[in-house]
N, C-alpha and C positions, 0 to 999 in steps of 0.2 A: 414147829407146831406149838410148843409150849408158850412162846411169846404171844401168838395169836389167841390162844385159849385164855391166857391171863388177861389180855386186853378185853376179851369178851365179858369177863367177869367184873372188870373194873369199869362198870357202866350201869345203866338202868337195866336190871335183869327182870324182864317182864314175865309175869305169871298169868297166862291167858285163862280166861274163864272157859268153862265147858257149857255151851248153851244147850238147852233141852227143848224138844218139840212138845206139842200138846199131849202126845201119847207117852211122854216120859223118856223117850229114846234120845240119844245124842243127836242134835240137829247139825249135821255135818255141813250143810250149806251155810248156815249162820256162822258156824265155827270157822270156815274158810274165809268168810267175809270179814270177820273180826280180826283174824290173823293178817289179812291183807291190809286192813286199816292200820294196824300196828306198824307193819313193815313200811308201808307207804308214808307214814309219818315219822320215819327215821329211827325206829326201834330196831336194834341189831342183835339183841340177845333174848331168846324165848325159852321158857321152861314149861313145856307141856307136862302135866302130871304133878303140878305144884298144889299147895293147899287151896289157893284161890281157884284152881281148876277142879276142886272137889275130888282130889285123888282117892280118898278113902271111900267114896261112894260109887266109884267106877269099878266095873269088872276088869279083870286082867286084859281081856280082849279090847275093851273100850280104852284102857290106858295105852295099850300098844298102838291102837289105831290113831289115837291122838298124836302120838309121836310121828307116825307115818304122815299124817295130814300136815303137821307142822313143818316137817322136813320138805314136803312137796311145795307148800306155799312159800317157805323161806327161799327155796331155789337158789341158794348160795348168797342171798342178800342178808341173811341173819344166821347167827350161830345158834344151834339147838342144844339145849341142856335138858336131857330127859330125866324126869323124876322117877326114881325107882325105890323099892322098899319091900316091906313085909318080911317073911322069913328068908333065910339066905338063898335057898333054891329059886324062889320067886324073884328076888332081887337080882340074882345072877342071870336068870333067864331074860328078865326085862332089860338088863344092861347089855347083854349080847344082842338082843333084838335091836336096841337103839343103835348099837354100832353097825349092825348089818344094814339098817335103812338110812344111815347117813347122819345121825346125831354126832356131835363132837365131844360132848361131855355128859356125865350123869350127875345128878344131884341126889344123894342118898338120904332118904327120909330118916328121921330119928327112929331107932329101933322101937318097935311096938312090943314092949315086954315090961312087966312090972318090976323085974329084977335085972338091972344092968350094971355090971361091974366094969371098972376101967379097962381091965385086960380083955373082957368079953367084947366091949365096944371096939377095941382095936381089932380083935379077931373078925368081927362082923364086917367092918369096913375093908379090912385086908382081903377078905374073901371076894368082895365085889371088885376091888381095885385089881387084884391079881387075875381075875377072869377077863378083864378088858384092858390090857396094858396099852392099847392104842387110843383109849379115851382118857380125857381129863376127868378126875373124880372130885366131887365137892361134897363133903359131909355137911349135913344140916344139923346144927347143934342148938338144942333148946334146954339142955340140962345144965344148971349152974354148978352141979357137983363135979362135972367132968373137968379134969385139969389140963392145963396147957402142955404138961409133960406127956400126957397120953397122946395128944395130937402130934407132938414132936416125934414121938416114937413111931406113930403111923406114917408120918411123912418120911421118916428115915428109911422105913421098910418099903414104901410105895412111892416112887418118884412121880407117878401120875396123879397123886393127890395134890392138885395145884391150887385149890381155893377152898374157902370155908364160908358157908352161910351161917352167920352167928345170930341167934334169935333169943338171947337171954336179955330181958329188958332192964339192963343196968350197965351204963357206960363205963363205970369204974371196973366192974367185973370183966367186961369185954377188954378194956385196955390191959389189965393184968394178964388175962388169958392169952391175948395176942402176943404180948411181949414174952411170956413164958414159952409159948409154942414156937415162936420165930416170926417176928413181924414181917420180915422180908422174904421168908420162905414161902408164904402163902398169899394169895389175893384174898383180902377180907371183904366180905359182902355183908352189909347191914341187913339182916334178915327180917327186920321188923318194919321195913318199908320207909316211906318218906318221913314219918313222924320221928324216927330215930336217926335218920340219915345225917343231919348236921353234927350231932353229938358224937356219933360213931366215926364220922369222917375225921373229926379232930383227933381221934384216938387211933387212926390208921386204916379205917375202911375206905376203899376207893370205889366201891360199887354199892348199890342198894337194890333190893327187890321191890317190886311194885305191882299192886293190883289196880291201883288208881289209873295206871297207864292205859288200861283197857278203855277208859272213859276219856281221859284228857292227856294224851301223850305229850303234847307241847308243854304242859305244866311240869310233868316229871322231868323231861329233858332240860327244861330251863333251870330247875333246881340242881340237876347234875352239873350243868355248865357253870352256874354261879359258884358251886363248891370247887370245881376244878380250877377255876380262875381266881379263887381267893376273894370273890365278891360276897363276903359273908353277910353284909347288910341286905343285899339283894336276895341271898339265899334264904334268910330268915323272913323276908317279905313273902317269898314264895311259900315258905313253910306255913306262914299264918293263913294263906289262902287254902292250903291243903288240910290244915289241922282239924277243922270241924268234921270233915269227911272221915278222916282217919280215926278221930275219937269216937265217931258213931260205930265204926268197924270194931274198935277195941272194947266197946262197952260190954259189960256183963261177960267178962272173960272171952271176948271175941265171938259171942254167940251169933251175931249177925255179920260176921266178917265178909262172907261171900255175898250175903243177901243185899248188903248196901251197894256193892259193886254192880250186881245184876239189876238192882232197882234203878241205878243211874243209867245203865245201858238201856233198860226198858223205857225210861223217860225220853230217850233219844230215838226210840224205835229200832234199836239195833239187835235186840234179842228179847226173849221172854224173861220174866223175872223168876221163873221157876228154879228152885233148888231141891236137892234130894235130902230126905231125912238122914241124919239128925238135925240138919239145918232147917230153917223155915223162912218163907217169904216175910218181908217186913210187914208189920201191922200198918193199917191205913194211916194212922196219925203220924208215921215217920216218912211215908212216901213223898209227901209234898215237900218236906224239908230237904230230902235228897235232890229232888228235881230243882228246887230253888238254888241249891249249891251249884249244881251243874250249869244252870242258866247264868249264875254269877261269874262263872269262869269263861263264859262266851264260847262254849263248845259248839 
């Protein structure tokens, strides 16, 4: 089991969007169609309940339903990594639900609390990991103050912690953290998507998350293949194609991170551009730019 789960993380880890209908409810028909589009185009790792899926705007019931729908559409063709989080009872409940419906891993969102100690971080993740020993567990790390030693301790106590989604925007910090925690102990996933994938790959990451993959799966997979095969010039050529899109997503502290992806999908007629507050749809002057980028990729 562990080898299969590690392989699933050493890949493009897609974060599917959550499309909304005109009345604001989740549009399950569009959701299923977008999942099939990912799977049919060769994506084999899916994370319902990620940030690109607007995790924090969904109700607990909507989050759990997203996992169920993803598992149903994956139908054994893709590994499902369910996003879980919030306070410990909610995270444990969501993780157990994910296990019950057929997910293979859980990605544990960074704890939502203003005061996070190193030991408390370990305790939080250990509570989730111990509740679902049959699942692989992937902490989502965004805090540069967390030490590699803390992760090493968690991994020592919880053998099912098999990977790490690392999203601190500093390749040198990542490299030091990964070496301190155990470079070979975990699968390292560049959690800041394609924009950081080449730099993090050089430091030990063998997978990367992606929201872009919702729009242009071939482009994300081509970047993965170039990195795997050591074709770095080709990888950077792909990176340059992707860069303007990802920089739009990252602008203003990622205020429009999801809005840019949904705008691209809307330009293709695949779902509505709607997002839930505190996000907002893109202003008119940026919509044409996103559509032009998508046309340029030949999607």
